[in-house]
Backbone as a chain_set.jsonl record, in Angstrom:
{"seq": "MKFRPGRVPPLPTAVPTTVASPCISVCRIDPATGFCEGCLRTLEEIAGWGTLPDEGKRSILAALEIRRASSTQRTS", "coords": {"N": [[-3.282, 6.849, 26.066], [-0.347, 6.557, 27.549], [2.479, 8.563, 27.692], [6.09, 6.834, 27.849], [8.998, 7.678, 29.303], [11.977, 6.868, 27.515], [9.905, 5.243, 25.5], [8.904, 5.793, 22.487], [6.944, 8.389, 21.023], [3.394, 7.884, 19.729], [3.44, 8.638, 16.169], [1.453, 11.545, 14.621], [-1.965, 10.473, 13.29], [-4.108, 10.258, 10.532], [-5.805, 12.895, 10.434], [-10.001, 12.209, 10.933], [-12.054, 13.276, 8.795], [-14.041, 14.609, 6.482], [-14.439, 15.465, 3.885], [-14.043, 14.379, 0.032], [-11.763, 12.516, -1.254], [-9.54, 14.101, -3.979], [-8.657, 12.275, -5.639], [-8.278, 10.188, -8.537], [-6.914, 8.285, -9.015], [-5.148, 8.212, -11.026], [-3.118, 8.459, -11.666], [-0.461, 10.7, -12.095], [2.883, 13.023, -12.564], [2.654, 15.662, -14.235], [5.447, 17.345, -16.018], [5.293, 19.573, -16.94], [3.154, 21.215, -15.746], [3.417, 20.59, -13.48], [1.522, 19.532, -11.733], [-1.032, 16.982, -11.177], [-1.851, 14.397, -13.192], [-3.985, 13.448, -13.262], [-6.06, 14.562, -11.01], [-5.088, 16.084, -10.309], [-3.902, 18.704, -8.482], [-0.877, 18.921, -6.629], [2.182, 17.909, -6.031], [2.755, 18.5, -3.748], [0.756, 19.001, -1.868], [-0.607, 16.429, -2.573], [0.833, 15.046, -1.105], [-0.068, 16.027, 1.879], [-2.435, 15.778, 2.501], [-3.942, 14.297, 3.822], [-3.242, 14.933, 6.564], [-4.256, 16.746, 6.602], [-6.567, 19.37, 7.975], [-11.032, 19.329, 7.483], [-10.794, 22.247, 6.089], [-8.681, 23.143, 4.995], [-8.769, 21.112, 2.694], [-10.991, 21.634, 1.566], [-9.703, 24.308, 0.602], [-8.177, 23.362, -1.574], [-9.581, 22.256, -3.026], [-11.438, 24.293, -4.004], [-9.202, 25.264, -5.842], [-8.1, 23.801, -7.041], [-10.607, 23.722, -8.862], [-10.107, 26.248, -9.844], [-7.654, 25.483, -11.403], [-9.183, 23.412, -12.884], [-10.439, 25.003, -14.747], [-9.023, 27.042, -16.041], [-6.794, 25.194, -17.401], [-9.288, 23.914, -19.874], [-9.988, 25.808, -20.545], [-7.331, 26.136, -22.232], [-7.458, 24.321, -24.095], [-9.487, 24.656, -25.247]], "CA": [[-1.455, 5.944, 25.639], [0.368, 7.3, 28.72], [4.241, 8.61, 27.12], [7.004, 6.403, 29.097], [10.593, 7.717, 29.293], [13.042, 5.187, 26.676], [9.529, 5.474, 24.099], [8.766, 6.257, 21.17], [5.547, 8.59, 21.163], [2.852, 7.208, 18.676], [2.785, 9.461, 15.62], [0.287, 11.86, 14.764], [-2.886, 10.588, 12.073], [-4.902, 10.777, 9.803], [-7.35, 13.782, 10.966], [-10.823, 12.562, 10.504], [-13.195, 14.203, 6.964], [-15.703, 14.668, 6.032], [-14.574, 15.949, 2.736], [-13.284, 13.099, -0.042], [-10.138, 13.219, -2.278], [-10.23, 14.371, -5.943], [-7.714, 11.948, -6.84], [-9.29, 9.322, -9.611], [-5.982, 6.519, -9.793], [-4.618, 8.525, -12.658], [-1.707, 9.594, -10.538], [1.152, 10.898, -13.013], [2.794, 14.165, -13.094], [2.524, 16.616, -15.439], [6.694, 17.912, -15.88], [5.069, 21.416, -17.449], [2.701, 22.242, -14.778], [3.2, 20.021, -11.815], [0.286, 18.89, -11.297], [-1.155, 15.195, -10.709], [-2.447, 14.622, -14.682], [-6.044, 12.774, -12.676], [-6.75, 15.166, -9.398], [-4.559, 18.453, -10.445], [-3.037, 18.539, -7.442], [0.494, 19.136, -6.606], [2.939, 16.724, -5.071], [2.595, 18.842, -1.724], [-1.236, 19.04, -1.524], [-1.238, 15.187, -2.393], [1.148, 14.181, -0.004], [-0.379, 16.448, 3.018], [-4.116, 15.664, 1.897], [-4.397, 13.145, 4.653], [-3.188, 15.278, 7.559], [-4.884, 18.646, 6.032], [-8.417, 18.881, 7.947], [-11.54, 19.873, 6.325], [-11.126, 24.101, 5.952], [-7.366, 23.277, 3.949], [-9.017, 20.261, 1.666], [-11.496, 22.535, 1.122], [-8.815, 25.508, -0.126], [-7.692, 22.619, -2.512], [-10.895, 22.194, -4.217], [-11.122, 24.937, -4.706], [-7.869, 26.323, -6.163], [-8.74, 22.0, -7.935], [-11.681, 24.527, -10.166], [-9.54, 27.003, -11.056], [-6.603, 24.621, -12.358], [-9.671, 22.89, -13.771], [-11.553, 25.427, -15.44], [-7.802, 27.02, -17.008], [-6.834, 23.873, -18.472], [-10.164, 23.255, -20.5], [-9.716, 27.206, -21.552], [-6.383, 26.313, -23.283], [-7.926, 23.381, -24.591], [-10.298, 24.691, -26.273]], "C": [[-0.998, 6.614, 26.712], [1.859, 7.473, 28.315], [5.305, 7.751, 28.597], [8.297, 7.046, 29.152], [10.89, 6.596, 28.114], [11.285, 4.815, 25.762], [9.445, 5.795, 23.598], [7.151, 7.157, 21.145], [5.008, 8.086, 20.085], [2.529, 8.998, 17.615], [1.21, 9.949, 15.239], [-1.026, 10.65, 13.3], [-3.698, 10.29, 12.125], [-5.531, 12.297, 10.423], [-8.206, 13.119, 10.196], [-11.082, 13.22, 9.652], [-14.092, 13.89, 7.052], [-15.672, 14.999, 4.347], [-13.779, 15.153, 1.797], [-11.963, 14.055, -0.886], [-10.808, 13.286, -3.665], [-9.145, 12.873, -6.404], [-8.851, 10.764, -7.637], [-8.076, 8.777, -9.997], [-5.534, 7.255, -11.029], [-3.629, 9.404, -11.985], [-0.244, 9.724, -11.694], [1.28, 12.862, -13.16], [3.535, 15.123, -13.994], [4.507, 17.346, -15.615], [6.433, 19.49, -16.211], [4.945, 21.772, -16.897], [2.988, 21.561, -13.418], [2.022, 19.516, -11.079], [0.141, 17.764, -12.175], [-1.849, 15.382, -12.633], [-3.923, 14.226, -14.18], [-6.36, 13.775, -12.067], [-6.129, 17.374, -10.0], [-3.983, 18.912, -9.406], [-1.161, 18.579, -7.316], [0.911, 18.06, -5.981], [2.704, 17.625, -2.851], [1.359, 18.979, -1.19], [-1.048, 17.459, -1.932], [-0.743, 14.87, -1.423], [0.736, 14.72, 1.576], [-1.751, 15.758, 3.312], [-4.551, 15.439, 3.78], [-4.266, 13.582, 6.274], [-4.383, 16.726, 7.871], [-6.097, 18.855, 6.923], [-9.104, 20.115, 6.805], [-11.34, 21.502, 5.346], [-10.12, 24.483, 4.731], [-7.85, 22.278, 2.672], [-9.819, 20.607, 1.28], [-10.792, 23.819, 0.044], [-8.495, 24.704, -1.671], [-8.088, 22.685, -3.76], [-11.215, 22.826, -5.108], [-10.471, 26.002, -5.29], [-7.71, 24.865, -7.272], [-9.87, 22.999, -9.552], [-11.553, 25.864, -10.852], [-8.408, 26.644, -12.118], [-7.731, 24.281, -13.484], [-10.102, 23.853, -15.202], [-10.386, 26.162, -16.66], [-7.239, 26.164, -17.746], [-8.051, 23.409, -19.497], [-10.514, 24.64, -21.526], [-8.289, 27.206, -22.639], [-6.431, 25.206, -24.365], [-8.355, 23.568, -25.741], [-10.391, 25.769, -27.559]], "O": [[-1.567, 7.705, 26.691], [2.57, 6.506, 28.59], [5.268, 7.974, 29.807], [8.881, 6.089, 28.646], [10.148, 5.645, 27.869], [11.486, 3.754, 25.17], [10.054, 6.85, 23.773], [6.165, 6.429, 21.267], [5.822, 7.721, 19.236], [1.884, 9.995, 17.939], [0.167, 9.309, 15.377], [-0.377, 10.156, 12.377], [-4.346, 9.983, 13.126], [-5.289, 12.057, 11.606], [-7.93, 13.038, 8.999], [-10.23, 14.096, 9.506], [-14.826, 13.06, 7.588], [-16.661, 14.834, 3.632], [-12.665, 14.932, 2.27], [-11.518, 15.191, -1.053], [-11.832, 12.886, -4.219], [-9.01, 12.599, -7.597], [-10.021, 10.593, -7.294], [-7.902, 8.672, -11.211], [-5.645, 6.653, -12.097], [-3.463, 10.616, -11.851], [0.67, 8.93, -11.912], [0.459, 13.689, -13.557], [4.719, 15.223, -14.315], [4.487, 18.247, -14.777], [7.156, 20.419, -15.851], [5.696, 22.689, -16.563], [2.729, 22.123, -12.354], [1.865, 19.193, -9.902], [0.671, 17.479, -13.249], [-2.218, 16.458, -13.104], [-4.92, 14.706, -14.72], [-7.334, 14.23, -12.667], [-6.39, 18.577, -10.046], [-3.353, 19.922, -9.72], [-0.443, 18.123, -8.205], [0.139, 17.289, -5.412], [2.603, 17.377, -1.649], [1.118, 19.057, 0.015], [-1.814, 16.994, -1.088], [-1.475, 14.362, -0.573], [1.109, 14.013, 2.513], [-1.994, 15.242, 4.403], [-5.166, 16.127, 4.595], [-4.863, 12.969, 7.16], [-4.953, 17.307, 8.795], [-6.997, 18.248, 6.343], [-8.676, 20.971, 6.031], [-11.708, 21.71, 4.19], [-10.24, 25.368, 3.884], [-7.359, 22.581, 1.585], [-9.97, 20.048, 0.194], [-11.276, 24.161, -1.035], [-8.559, 25.315, -2.738], [-7.617, 22.93, -4.871], [-11.352, 22.604, -6.311], [-10.807, 27.185, -5.348], [-7.138, 25.065, -8.344], [-9.779, 22.863, -10.772], [-12.187, 26.438, -11.737], [-8.202, 27.163, -13.215], [-7.575, 24.609, -14.661], [-10.075, 23.474, -16.372], [-10.587, 26.021, -17.866], [-7.188, 26.442, -18.944], [-7.76, 22.347, -20.048], [-11.012, 24.681, -22.651], [-8.144, 27.987, -23.579], [-5.656, 25.145, -25.319], [-8.035, 23.101, -26.834], [-11.245, 25.616, -28.432]]}, "num_chains": 1, "name": "protein.A"}
């Protein structure tokens, strides 16, 4: 698609990915932690997921493992 003066260029599309979202459709932000009660992501991480490259998504997934382990230790 060629850009023509006076036309609005298309919005960027989501980055093709092979990394699945950790969303489990339990979407509530815990006000004490700022994490989603379902997937443990922050609002910023959730909002940016669709446009992140796989490397960024893997970085978030690694952080989620740490958060999950930390929350398990607190409840034990």
